[in-house]
N, C-alpha and C positions, 0 to 999 in steps of 0.2 A: 340800670346795674349799673358802677362807676369801673375803674377799670380793674385796681382790684380785686373785687368782684369778683367778675372775667375770671382774669387771673388765679383768683382761690377754685376754682367751678373744673377748671380745666385742670389745673394739677390735678383735683381730688378723678376726673376726668382720669387722667395718665395711668395715676396708682392702683384704679380697681376697673380695669379692662371686662371684668363680667357687669359692670355694669349698662358697656354695649354692645353688649351680648358675641366679645372676639376673643381671641388672642395673642397678647404681642411676644413673639419673641424674641431672644438674646439675638445683637447683634452675631454674626460670624467671619473671622479669617477662613478667605480661601482655600485655605491651606486643613480649618480646622472642617469644611461642609463640603472638602474633599474626601479629607479620611472618614469623613461619615457616611459616604453615599458606597455604597457598594462597588466594586471595582467590578471590570470585563468580565477577570475572573470567577470573583463570585457569581455577579448575575448566572455566567455562562454550568458554574460545578455549587453552589451554593443553592440558588431557586430550585436548582430541580433537582439534587438528593440533601441537601441539608446538612452543613457543615456537620454535625456529628456521623452522620451515614458512611461520606468523604472519611472520613476519620479512622471509623472500622475496615474500610477500604484497605487503606495504607497499613493500616496496623496486619492485617489480616492477610498480608501481601508481606508485611517484614519475616511473616512465619513459612509462609509459604512459596516463596520467589515467584507466585502466580501472585500478576493484576491482571484484572480484567474490569473493565468498564467501555458495554459496550452503549448502543440505543439510550443516550443521555445527552445528544445537542451540543455535545461538548465542542467549541471552535479553534480552543487553544491545547497545549499538550497541558497537562497538569503539572506544575509546574510542585504540585505537591512530592513527586515522583521521581523527585531532588536525593529525596533524603533518602534514597533507595535502590542508588550505581552501582552499590558493590552487594545489592540481595537479590536482582528481581533473575530468575532467569527466562520470564513468558509473561510479555504483558499485547495484551490484546485489548483497543480499541477502537473497535471495527462500528461503523453505522452509528457515524459522528460528520461534523463539521470542519475538520480542522483544516486550515490550511499550509500551516510549518509544520515543520520539527527544529525546537530549536537548539543551532549549530553546539551552542558549549553543554548541555543534557546530554545531548542525546548520548554524543562520540563516550559517554562516559560509563553507558550500564555493562562492563568487561566481563560482566555472566554471561551475558543475553544472550539463548540461545535460540528463538520466538520472536519472534514481534511482528503483528499482525494489526492492517491499519485499511482493515478495506472499508471501501463505501465513504470514505473521503473524500476533502476536494482540495487534496496535496498538490502542487504541480508542480514543486520540486524536492529536490530533495540535497541537503548539504552533503557535505566533505567526512564530514565526523562520522556521517554513519556508517563509514566505510572504517572507523575503530573500530569494530568492533569484532572481533579476529576468532570470539568464538560463535557465534550467529550460523546458524545451521540451517534456521524457516525466516524467508521473508516474503510478506501476503501484502501486498496493494494493490486488487485485485479495486476494477471502478475508481480510481480517483482520476487527474489529469496530468498524469507525466509526460512530458513527449521526448527527452530521454536522462542519460539514468548518470551519475557523475564521474568523470572521469578516472577518477581512485577504485571506481568501483569492483574492478580488481583484486583490491585487495580482503577481498572477505572470502577469509581462502577453507574457512572451518562450510562454507552454503553449500548447502547441499537440494534444498527446496526454493524455488522463484517462481511466483505467481505476479503475471501482470496483466492480467487479462482484463479487459474494456480501460485501457488508456486513449493515448494519443500519439503512442512511437509508431513513429512512421519508414521506421530502419530495424534491422536487425542490431543488440548493439554488440561490440565489437566487444567490449570487454569482458562479456562474458566467457569468451573464450577462455581467459586466465585463468576457470575458474576448475581447474583438477578435480571433484571432488561434486563440482554442482548434477546431482542424474533426474530431475524433474525441472524442465523451465515451459511454465504455460501464459505464450503472449498473443492469447487467442482476444479477436475482438480490438486485435489496435487497427491502424491506419498501410502497414509495410507490404511493398508495392514486389519487392522483390530482394530476393537470396544469395547472398553474392559470399564468392571462392572464401573467404575468411572462416564460412559455415562447417567448412573438414575441417575446423581445427578445434569444434564442437567438446566436450569431452563427456557431453546428456545423454540419459539413459532413455528417456521418453524427452520429446517438445513435439510441442501444442501448438499452431499457427490459425485453427481451427480461424474462417471468418476473419480475416483480411481481405487484400487486394491485390491477393502473391498472382502475377503474369509472372514472372519465372523466377527458379532455378540453379542455381551452379549445382552444375555434374557433381563440384566439393563435399555435396550434403554423402553422396555414398562411400564418401573416406573415414565416417566418423568412423571412429574406433568402437563406443559403447551403443551405439544410437537403433535400437534393435524399435519402440516404439515414435513414428511420423504424424502426422494429422494435418491433414492438410484442407478440410472440408471446406466447402461453401468459400473457396476463391473466386480469381479469372482466372485460368488454370486451361489455356488449353493438353489437346492430350500429347501434340508434340513439345508441347518446352515441360513436359516430364519427363527427366533424366531417368533412360530403358535400365544405366547402374542399379536405381532403387533396385528392381526386380533379381538384374542376373548378379553386381557386382558387389553385398553391404551387406554389414547385420540387421536390417531393420524385418523385421518381422510382421510387422502391423503397422500397411500403408491405408488411412484412409483419406481416402479425395471424395466421401459422394460432395455431391452441391456442385462442381464445374463445369468448364461448358465442354463435357463431354459425355458420354454415357460407359458407365461402369465395363456392360459390354466388353467397345473398343477395348478397354485396360487387359483384359484377358487375351486379345490375340497378339496381345505385345514378345518380343524376345525374352524371355527372362521370365517370364511370369510362371515357367513353370518351378523351376528356380527358388523362386518368391515362398509359391506354394506349400512347396516340401519346408522353409523353415516355417512360416506363421503353425504350418501342420503340427510338424514337431515342437511347438512352444504353445500350440495350444495344451498338445497330449500332456505338455512337463506338468500344467499347470492342472489336469484334469482329476 
């Protein structure tokens, strides 16, 4: 076959790819390919629920002020929520795989009252979170937090804080600046002692169950509003439990089962009768 014949057949072969049983894709630039591929966010949201379903959630949230998207395998805070910074009062993104909160966005939800991010993979919180001056409930159970932002005390409206199942090694001193804080759950962390600063806490209920607490400051008896103190399953010897909790505090429910002493020994301590008077009075009040 002549060179002209070979060339002609090659041109025909290229012009009719169906004759060789394959397809020819047009060349694309890297930018075109990148835009054609789904982004990481699209994979985490779109692949699991579809863009139309996500739009429906956003549209509903615009009307109700509530955005709830749990159990979706999200690895990022949904960027679509940027459109709702002036609408939302409640956000619940629990049971996902979110590793961090976008600092620029999270501080703009000026009307937000409740934020739930339980069962995610958060290792730190941005300072901007503390700009949420109307936030009343913050639930961050079962994450990987080791500390709170230094500005956490600026959450002046906070009433309920849940941090169970994290990696805190100490009682966060920032909590003592929160004058409206009623309930704090620090159970299932790695706290080993309760320092003197605890006396400045304004909480009504403090849950410290399942930590590694071996020492408690006597100042805990000075907490002006503390009614419920939970210390179950820690490392407390009876001698390390301040007797003033029994004789000279507002505490009317003390839970200490699962420590290094028998409960019957607690009943023998001086001041136990006064504690039981408070306990019984409260029980009758709510009966």
